[in-house]
N, C-alpha and C positions, 0 to 999 in steps of 0.2 A: 547615526545610521536611524535614529527614530526623531519624529519630532511631534509637538501636542501643539491641536490646535484651539484658539480662544472663541471658536463659533459657538453660538451658544446653540444647543440640541435643538432641531427640527422636531417640531408637533408629531411626527410620525416615528421619528425617534424616540417619544417618552410614553405615547400611546403602548406601541411596539415593544417597546423596552419594559413595561408595567406587566405586559402579558406573559412575556416569556419569564421572566422574574417568578411570577404566579404561578407558572407551569413548573418550573423546578422541582420542588418537593416529588411531583407525578412525576418527570424524567427522571430522576435517580433511581426510583421507584424502578421504573422500567429498567433501568439500566442493567439492577440489579436483578431482575429476574431475568434477564437476556443472560446476562455475563455466568447465572446458574447453570445453562444449557449446555453440555460441552461441546459444540458444535465443530469438532475437527473433521474435516472431511477426509478420512484416510481411517475406512475399516478396518486397519491393521491395528489403529492407535482407540478407535470409539465407535461403539456399533452405530450404523449408518441412521438407526431412527433416531438417535439426537440430534440429527443433522434436519431430520424429516420435523421435529419436535421446534426446531428453531423458525426454520421456513413457517410454518403453522404459527408461530407468535406473531411474527414479521406480518404473514398477512393479516390476519383480525388486526393488527394496530393498524395498519395502512388503511384497512377497509371501514374500521371505525371514527377515521378523519377523513370520509367519501371520497378513497379512492377505491376502486375497485381494482383491487389487485386480485392475481391467482397464481399455485402453483405452475412452473414450466418446466418440464423435464428438459433438462441440457445432455449433451450428447454425452460426456461420463458419467452419468447417472445420477446427478446430482440437481435439486431443486432450484431456480432462481426465481425469486417473487417480482411478478412484473404486471405491470397495470396502465392503464392511460383512463384520465378526467380531462374531457374538453374544457376550455379555459370560454371565457365571454369573447361573444362574436367578434372577431378579428383581432385578439390578443394573440400573443406568444405565447410558444412552447415549451417548457423547460423540463428537460430530463434530471432525474435525483439521483443519483445513483452512490449504493455502499454496498458493503459486503456483509453477510451475516457467520459466517466461518470463522475459525481462529486458527491459530499456529495451534502445533501441538505444546505443551507444557515445559519439556524438556526434564532437566532435573528437579524433581519436586521438592526435593530434601533444600533445595535454594531459594524456595518462595517465604516467606517471613511468614504472611498468609494464606490461607487456601487460595488455589489458582481459582478456584470458580464460586468463591466468596467473595461478592465485592467487600472490601473491607477499608474505613476510611485512615487513616495515618499520617499526620503531621499536613491535613491539607488538601491530601490528594486520595485520589481513590483506586485501588489497587484489584486487579483481578485480572485472567487472560479472557485480551478481547476488550478491555473497558476504554483503551484508545482503538484500538486497531482492530476492529472498524465498529464496533457496538456505541463506542460514543457519538461517531457519525450520525450511526442510523436513530440512535435517539434525540440529535442534534435535529435532524430532517423533520421527523416527528413533532417537538417541539415548537419549530418554526411552522409547522402545516397548523398546528394547534392554534396560537396566536393568528394569523391569518383568517382564521377559520370564525376567529372569538371576532373578530373586528368586523366581519361581514355582514352586510347588512339584514337585518332578523334573523341574526344566528341563534340566538337564545338559549345561550349558555353551553355548557360541556353536551357531546355526544348527541348535539343536535342535528348534527350533517350526516344523512344517511349514505350507505355503502353502494347507493345505485347512480343512477344518470338523471334521475328524476328530479326537476327542479333547476333556478338558478344555481351557477356555479359557486359555490365559496369561497373560492380561490379566484385570483387577479389576474392569473395566466391561465394557461392548460399543463397537464402536470402527466409525466410518465415518471412511473419508480419502477428503479430495477434494483433487487435486491441481493446480489449474488452471492451463492451457496457455495463455492469452492474456489475459490481467487489466489488461496493463500498456496495451494497445491502445485500452481504455474501450468495447470492442464488446458490450458485455455478453452475450457468448452465452452463459455458464455459468448468468446468470440465466434466459434464454430454456430454455434445456436442467433446470433445477431447476423451473422452472413448469410444464415438460411431462412432468417424471417426479417429482412431489411427495414420493411414498409416502416413498422413501429418505431425503427431508431431515426428512419428522414422526416419524422413528422415534426424533431425537435431543433428548434431556433436557438436553442440555449443547452449548455450540459454543465452540470454542476457536478464533478466527480469528486467527493467528499471521500476519498481514501488519502490525502495528502497530508500535512501539518504546518505546524510554525517553526518557525525557525530559531524562535527563544518562547518562554513563557511569556504571552501577554503581548507578543508581538505579531500581528495580522498579516498572513503570508499568503500569496498565491504563486503554485509551483509553474514555473514556464518548461521547463525541460524534464525531462525522466531519462535514465539511461535505459536501453534495452539489455536482455539477458538470455544466454544462454548456455544449458548445462554438458559438461562434455567426461563422459566417464573413461579412465584409460584402464588399460589390466597389460598385466606385464607377466608372462610362465617362463618358466626355463627350466623345469622337471617335473617328470611325470608323476612324482610325490616329493614330501618332503623326506630331507635325510638329514643325517646325525652332522653337527656342525663340526664338530671334531676329527670326524672321519675322512669327510668330503670339504668341509671349508678352505679357503685359500686357491682352489683349482674350481669346484664348481660356482656356476654364475649364481648369485643372490638376487631374485627378482625384488626384495625390496629395497636392497641399495642402488639397484637399476631405476627403481620407480624414484627413490630420494635424489638421487644424478639427474634424473630429467625434469622433476619441478624444480630444482634449482636454478634450472635454464630459463624459467620465465619469468625472473625478474632479477636486475642487477643489484649492486649492492648498497645501493638508495632507494630500494623500493619498487623502482619506475618498470614496467613489463618489457620485455626487451625480445617480444617473438615477432621475427619476421614477417610482414604485413599488417601489423597493427600497429599505428601509429600511436604516439601515448608523449605528445607534445603540445596537445591543444589548449587553451588559455580560457578562462571565465571571468565576464567583465560585469556582472550583475554583483548582489550585497557581498560582502568578504564573510570571510568565516573565520574570525579571530581565534588564536592557536588556545588560547587560555582557556577558552568558551570550550574551545574542541576536545582537549586535552580532559575537563572534567564531564562533559557529555559522554564521551566515548569511555569514561574511567581508564583512563592510562595510567600505568602504574610509574612512581618515579623513575626519571631515568630514560624511561624508554623514548624511542626518538619517534616523531612525525615523518611518516614515509612519504617519495616523492621528491622531483625537483622543482613542483612548480606551487603556487599555494594552495592551500587547503580544499578552497571552493573550486581548485580547477581539478584535484586530485578526485574529488567525489561526487562533480557533476560535470565535470566536460572531457574526462579522460577514460580508457577503458581500466579493467583492473582486473587479475585473474585470481580466484580466492579458492583455496584449496579446503572445500568442506566436509572431507571426512577421506580414511585411508583405507581401506580394510588390510588388516595385516594382526597378528595375534597381540592380545593387549600384554601389557607390564606382568600383572600379577596372573600368574598361571602358564605364561610363558616357557618351553621348554628349549633346550640346548639341539636348535634344529634349523637347516635351513628352509625357507619356507619354497613352496612351488611355484606359489602366484603369490601378486599384491596388486592392488588396484587403488587409483581416488577418484572422487568425484570432484570435478574442479567445474568454480561458478564464474564465467566471463561476463563479466556487465560489459554494453555495448554505448559507447557514446553517442549524443546527437548527430545527426547526420551523416552516421557509419552504420553500413548492411552488416547487421549481423549473422547472416549465410558467409559473407567473405569474410570475416573473422574468424566465426567457427570453423572455417575452411583451413584457416591458416595455423589454427591452434592444432589443430587434426595434423597438418601438415609436420608442421615444429614438434611434434610429438614423435610422429614416426622417424624426423630426422634424424634426431639425439639420442636415440633408444642408443645404449652400449651392450658391447659382449654378445650383438646377435638375439639377444633375447626376443621371445614375439611379444608383439602388444598389438590388440584388439581397441579398437577406441570408438562410443556409443554414445551419439548426441541427443539431445531432447529438444523440447520444441523450441521453435527462435521466438524471439520475443523483442518487437521492434524498440527502437525509443522514439521517443515524443517531441517535439517544440511547438508550445502554445504561439498561437496569433494573437500578439495584444495590443493591435491597434483597433479591435472594435469597440464599439459604443456599449457592451453589454461588460466587457472587462475593466474599461473605466466605472460603469455603477455598481459594478459588484468591490471595486477597489475603497471607490467612496464609502459605501454602506460598510464594508469590514471597519474602515478609520472610524466611522460615527460609533459601531457597535463596541469598540475598543477606546472610545473615551476621548479618539483624538489623536492616537498613536498611526502614526501614515501605514498605511500598508506598503511592504515590501515584496518585491520579488525573489524569489531561489530557485535552483536548482533542488532535485532529488536525484540521490545515487540507485535510488532502487526502482524495480520497473512496475509500470501498469499495462501491460499489454493489451487491455482493454482500450486505451485512449487510440492507438494510431488504427485498431479496429475499425470506430466509431470515426475517427477522423474519415477513412477512406471510403466509409459509407455513408456518412454527412458531410462533404468537406467545408457547406456554406454554414455548418452548426458552428459556434462559439465553444470550444471545450474548455473549464477552466479547474484547476485541482484545489484546493482547499481543503480543511480537518481539523480535529480538537489535537491530534497529539502535537509534543511539542519535544527538545529534549531528552527529557528526564523522564518520558514514556516510556522509553527502553521498549520499546515493540519488536516482536519476535524474540525477547530473552525473557529472563524469570523477572519475576514483579514488575509485570506489568502496571502501569497506571495511566491516570488522568488527573487534568484539573478540574473540579468542575466549572470552574469561570471560565475555561476555553469552549464546554458544550455551549455553557448559557452564550457565551460572546458569540461566537459559530451560529447560532440558533437564531439570534437576532441578528446579526450580518444578514443570513439566508432572507430572513421575512423582511428584513427592510428593501433588500434586494427584488425580493419576486414583488413586493408592492409599488415599488417605484418603476421596474418593468412591465408591470402591466398598464399602470397609469400614461405609458408613453414618454 
């Protein structure tokens, strides 16, 4: 899967590598500062003022590197940090994306160290957002600092004003976009971009740093993303809960009805079995070995890999319907009663090439078709997230792939899919179909993003920052 090159390091790799290395203490200090801000974009969990504080931190950090960013209010009430600095005459423009909001911490007791205190353990840095996506944010900053110091007349740290006066310290034009509610799936930045398309149409290349490496130390460009849509299904049968002894056996049980319906979504092998949703696609890129997957997923001994295809096909090329949650009484405190209603939240992942609206409609129709005992069913669907496939034939893709290979000391860059969703990529590709859009990032399978004990390896930050700096430098030179 990987190969090592014996080619000596290029002059710019040596120079920029030294600059990035020298920046790392500051980079990790920045990461500790931004991780300490609990920027969960859900007012039910965290005071929205925390997200504003994080946005202001991001704004100030990029302004300090000479990019005149501002806080832009997006339709859901959160702020994106957005700005544009033109490059030298005739140079291309690169959009640098990341997000500063993070997932909720889930069960705090499962965190070995405090989730909002960046903590080193075993060579990795633990904290919510350390990998997804604040590690990518500081990688952007590190790359820009290395390039700024290499600019003629840079004059050392903090020499670049956050204005457009004077020559650009960067070899390319820059558009910085740091989203404030990506993890909530509300597509707010998508709607902002659609209402303000001109800025996004200026970009020749877009680096979406919200991806990750297929393995620690393996530079990876993500070429496909699954789309997603959530569906809430509610089952009702009684006016109110009733005694399970007095009425059980004749009265319809909504929880049992819901369980029966959910059991029809997959076959005994774990394949999706909803009519109208194809589940036989194949993946022709890098493989995902079973032993590595079992370790990465934390599978217990004796548990089986699901699906009839290979692991890569199951993750990156096929749909899946995941039960995210069920509304029913918890075991502790449950009483001897038949409940009047039950509900489940389903997450449908949509493979590349498929229409999420059609798959959503197929899932909803199936849920209504399989309902037992005449119980009442209601469904509610969320925002549509469209799948994405990158064009890998452009010159920027090759340039970035080569830059990452050098940053990783000759480990050949690979391509992979990603089972997750970044709906913004599809929106951007529609607004600017001529731009090359590439996905990369600092997480690896050990990062446990969206789970407890999220972590990042500082070497991934260093190398991704170096690869980005090499890419921007060489792209500007033409």
